C-alpha positions in Angstrom: 4.9 -6.3 12.3 2.5 -3.3 13.0 -1.0 -3.6 14.4 -3.2 -1.9 11.9 -6.7 -0.7 12.6 -8.2 -0.7 9.1 -10.4 2.1 7.8 -13.8 1.5 6.1 -13.6 0.5 2.4 -13.0 3.7 0.4 -16.2 5.0 -1.1 -14.8 5.1 -4.7 -13.6 1.5 -4.3 -17.0 0.4 -3.1 -18.7 2.1 -6.1 -16.3 0.4 -8.5 -16.9 -3.0 -6.9 -20.7 -2.5 -7.2 -20.3 -1.5 -10.8 -18.1 -4.6 -11.6 -20.1 -7.1 -9.5 -21.3 -9.1 -12.6 -17.9 -9.0 -14.2 -16.1 -10.1 -11.0 -18.6 -12.9 -10.5 -17.8 -14.2 -14.0 -14.1 -13.9 -13.4 -14.3 -15.9 -10.1 -16.4 -18.6 -11.9 -13.9 -18.8 -14.8 -11.0 -19.0 -12.4 -12.6 -21.9 -10.5 -13.5 -23.8 -13.6 -10.5 -23.1 -15.9 -7.2 -24.2 -14.5 -5.2 -22.1 -17.0 -6.8 -18.9 -15.7 -4.4 -17.4 -13.1 -5.3 -15.4 -10.0 -3.1 -12.6 -11.4 -5.5 -12.3 -14.4 -8.4 -11.7 -12.0 -6.3 -9.1 -10.1 -5.5 -7.4 -13.4 -9.2 -6.5 -13.8 -8.5 -3.6 -11.5 -6.5 -1.2 -13.7 -3.0 0.0 -12.7 -4.0 3.6 -13.3 -7.2 5.6 -13.8 -7.5 6.7 -17.4 -6.9 10.4 -18.2 -10.1 10.7 -20.3 -12.9 9.4 -18.1 -16.3 8.4 -19.6 -19.3 10.0 -18.0 -21.4 7.6 -15.9 -18.6 5.1 -15.3 -16.9 4.6 -11.9 -13.1 4.4 -12.2 -10.7 3.1 -9.6 -7.2 1.8 -9.9 -4.4 0.0 -8.0 -2.6 3.3 -7.7 -5.5 4.9 -5.7 -5.9 1.7 -3.7 -2.2 1.7 -2.8 -2.4 5.4 -1.8 -5.3 4.6 0.5 -3.4 1.7 2.2 -0.2 3.7 2.6 -2.1 6.6 4.2 -3.9 4.1 6.5 -0.5 2.5 7.5 1.4 5.8 8.0 3.6 4.8 5.0 4.9 1.8 7.0 5.3 -1.8 5.6 2.6 -4.0 7.3 5.2 -6.7 8.0 8.6 -5.2 8.8 7.5 -1.6 9.9 10.0 0.1 7.5 9.1 3.3 5.8 7.7 2.9 2.3 6.3 5.0 -0.5 4.4 4.3 -3.7 7.5 3.3 -5.7 8.7 0.7 -3.3 5.4 -0.7 -2.0 3.1 -3.4 -3.3 -0.4 -4.4 -2.4 -0.4 -7.6 -0.3 -3.3 -10.1 0.1 -3.2 -11.5 3.6 -5.3 -14.5 2.4 -3.5 -15.1 -1.0 -5.9 -14.7 -3.9 -4.7 -18.1 -5.2 -6.2 -19.7 -2.1 -9.6 -18.0 -2.4 -10.2 -15.9 -5.5 -13.1 -14.1 -3.8 -10.6 -12.5 -1.4 -8.9 -10.6 -4.3 -10.8 -7.4 -4.0 -11.9 -7.6 -0.3 -10.6 -4.4 1.2 -10.1 -6.0 4.7 -7.7 -8.5 3.0 -5.5 -5.8 1.4 -2.4 -4.2 2.9 0.7 -2.3 1.8 4.0 -4.2 2.0 7.6 -3.3 0.9 9.1 -4.7 -2.2 12.8 -5.2 -3.2 14.7 -2.2 -4.5 14.3 -1.5 -8.2 16.1 0.4 -10.8 15.1 1.6 -14.3 16.4 0.1 -17.5 15.7 1.6 -21.0 14.6 -0.7 -23.8 15.8 -0.8 -27.4 13.4 -1.0 -30.3 11.7 -4.4 -30.4 12.8 -5.4 -26.9 10.4 -7.5 -24.8 10.6 -8.2 -21.1 12.0 -11.6 -22.1 14.8 -10.2 -24.2 15.6 -7.6 -21.5 16.0 -10.5 -19.0 18.3 -12.3 -21.3 20.5 -9.2 -21.7 20.6 -8.7 -17.9 21.7 -12.2 -17.3 24.4 -12.0 -19.9 25.7 -8.7 -18.6 25.8 -10.0 -15.0 27.4 -13.3 -16.1 24.8 -15.3 -14.3 25.1 -19.0 -14.4 22.4 -21.6 -13.9 23.5 -21.9 -10.3 22.9 -18.3 -9.5 19.6 -18.3 -7.5 19.3 -14.5 -7.6 19.0 -14.8 -11.4 15.9 -16.9 -11.0 14.2 -14.0 -9.3 14.3 -12.0 -12.5 11.4 -13.5 -14.5 9.1 -12.2 -17.2 6.1 -12.6 -14.7 7.9 -10.6 -12.0 8.8 -7.8 -14.5 5.3 -7.7 -15.9 3.8 -7.3 -12.5 6.4 -4.6 -11.6 5.8 -2.6 -14.8 2.0 -2.1 -14.7 1.2 -5.5 -16.2 3.2 -5.1 -19.5 2.8 -8.4 -21.3 6.1 -10.4 -21.4 6.0 -10.5 -25.3 4.9 -6.9 -26.0 7.4 -5.1 -28.2 8.8 -1.9 -26.7 10.1 1.2 -28.2 13.6 2.6 -27.7 13.8 4.6 -24.5 10.8 2.9 -22.8 11.5 2.6 -19.1 11.4 -0.9 -17.6 11.9 -1.5 -13.8 13.9 -4.5 -12.6 14.6 -5.7 -9.1 18.0 -5.2 -7.7 19.2 -8.3 -5.8 20.9 -7.7 -2.5 24.6 -7.5 -2.7 25.0 -10.7 -0.6 22.3 -12.7 -2.5 24.5 -13.8 -5.4 25.2 -17.5 -5.2 22.9 -18.0 -2.2 19.4 -19.1 -1.7 17.1 -16.5 -3.3 14.6 -16.7 -0.4 17.3 -15.3 2.0 17.7 -12.2 -0.1 14.1 -11.1 0.3 11.7 -10.3 3.1 8.0 -9.5 3.7 5.8 -9.7 0.6 8.7 -10.8 -1.7 9.7 -13.6 0.6 6.3 -14.8 1.4 4.7 -15.4 -1.9 1.6 -17.5 -1.2 3.1 -19.2 1.9 1.1 -19.5 5.1 1.5 -17.1 8.0 -0.2 -17.4 11.4 0.2 -13.9 12.7 -1.4 -11.0 11.0 -0.6 -7.2 11.0 -3.9 -6.4 12.6 -5.0 -5.1 15.9 -7.7 -7.8 16.0 -8.3 -11.0 14.0 -11.8 -12.3 14.1 -13.0 -12.9 10.5 -10.4 -15.1 8.7 -10.9 -18.5 7.3 -8.3 -21.1 6.5 -8.3 -22.7 3.0 -6.9 -26.0 1.9 -5.0 -25.4 -1.4 -6.2 -28.6 -3.1 -8.9 -29.1 -5.7 -11.7 -28.9 -3.1 -11.5 -26.0 -0.7 -12.4 -26.8 2.9 -13.3 -23.9 5.2 -12.2 -24.1 8.8 -11.0 -21.6 11.4 -7.7 -20.0 10.2 -6.3 -19.7 13.7 -4.6 -16.4 12.8 -3.5 -14.2 15.6 -3.1 -10.5 15.9 0.5 -9.3 16.0 -0.1 -7.6 19.3 1.9 -9.4 22.1 2.9 -12.2 19.7 6.6 -11.3 19.2 9.5 -10.7 21.5 12.9 -9.2 20.6 16.4 -10.3 21.5 19.5 -8.1 21.0 22.6 -10.0 19.7 25.7 -7.8 19.0 24.5 -5.4 16.3 21.2 -7.2 15.6 17.8 -7.4 17.1 16.1 -10.6 16.1 12.4 -11.5 16.5 11.1 -14.6 18.3 7.6 -15.8 18.6 5.9 -16.9 21.8 5.1 -20.4 20.4 7.1 -22.6 18.1 4.1 -23.0 15.8 4.2 -19.3 15.0 7.8 -19.4 13.9 6.5 -20.1 10.4 5.4 -16.5 10.2 8.9 -15.2 10.9 10.5 -17.7 8.5 8.1 -17.2 5.6 8.3 -13.4 5.8 12.1 -13.6 6.5 11.7 -11.0 9.3 15.2 -11.7 10.6 16.8 -10.7 7.4 20.1 -9.0 8.3 19.1 -5.6 7.0 15.9 -5.6 9.2 17.8 -7.0 12.2 20.3 -4.2 11.9 17.6 -1.5 11.6 15.9 -2.8 14.7 19.3 -2.7 16.5 19.6 1.0 15.7 16.1 1.7 17.1 16.8 -0.4 20.2 20.1 1.3 20.8 18.5 4.8 20.5 15.7 4.1 23.0 18.3 2.4 25.3 20.4 5.6 25.3 17.3 7.8 26.0 16.3 5.6 29.0 19.8 5.4 30.4 20.5 9.2 30.1 17.0 10.4 31.3 15.6 7.7 33.6 18.1 5.2 34.9 19.6 7.5 37.6 16.2 8.4 39.2 14.8 6.6 42.2 12.7 3.4 41.6 9.3 5.1 41.9 10.3 7.9 39.4 11.8 5.3 37.1 8.5 3.4 36.8 6.6 6.7 36.4 8.9 8.1 33.7 9.2 4.8 31.9 5.4 4.3 31.8 5.0 7.8 30.5 7.7 7.3 27.8 6.0 4.0 26.7 2.6 5.7 26.5 4.1 8.5 24.4 5.7 5.9 22.0 2.4 4.0 21.7 0.9 7.2 20.2 3.7 7.5 17.6 2.3 5.0 15.2 3.8 6.8 12.2 7.4 6.1 13.3 9.5 3.4 11.6 9.8 0.3 13.8 8.2 2.0 16.7 7.2 -1.4 18.1 10.8 -2.1 19.0 10.9 0.9 21.3 7.5 0.0 22.8 8.8 -3.6 23.5 12.0 -2.3 25.1 10.1 0.0 27.4 7.6 -2.7 28.3 10.4 -5.0 29.3 12.1 -2.3 31.4 8.8 -1.5 33.1 8.2 -5.2 33.9 11.7 -5.5 35.4 11.3 -2.3 37.5 7.9 -3.5 38.9 9.4 -6.9 39.7 12.3 -5.5 41.5 10.1 -3.0 43.4 8.3 -6.0 45.1 
């Protein structure tokens, strides 16, 4: 998880929010009074793209622009796993889920960019809908009712992935529709184990946030009456430690209570654990080849300098693994020095 220092709310987003203040207030009220009204419908009030023909005097903003802002702020790294992401494999994550508190839906401080599962294009036939496309996919893949990965392919998921196309909208031949590609090892297994980050979390609770500081969050009961109390969220700085096991580097938390964050985000997914291993292995080779043979004083000096250098490289994929490795080495050297 990467510690993010968030930029001020983009000026264009602020203008759009001010323009839509009355509409948003009505949407929040409708959501709280009409149980059939979903949080996704409120989120859909922000268009997926800015229209090509803009009317004079109207402030336009879109999810595309918002995602670009978040990606730039995060150096194109997923806020949870630290992997490199781009527009086509990133989604906008609500740290406090909008279904918990609808007023958090457009709060910029609550929005981050997270990775999403791999996707591939499929081309529709005349009259196809998302629902008929799903039926075809399941037939082609010979999915059975016991295949949990088949349950991940839903009309709601496809609608969200395809710029909010309604599940029943009839498509024209050649229209491109994106679908998620289940991991190769996810067939016949629990679907939750085949996803990580945003896709694994859903609306589940996490207690550690990808922020440099956490001072302004509130915990919400998800019942009929919302109770406000301190969220007890922690910044990700100093909350994780890493353990190398064969060709994996797994994450552990400092307290058992915070294990829920790792579990709900599935941060020890085999793909992530292997990527962290490669980063760990690389910094280990650098340290052994360039520092390990120096005398103790020089080892401490060079390791500290290397750590400081890595701390400035916030744009690098999974850089927090290298920083942790160097911190452990530094602590060991200082302990042995005394």
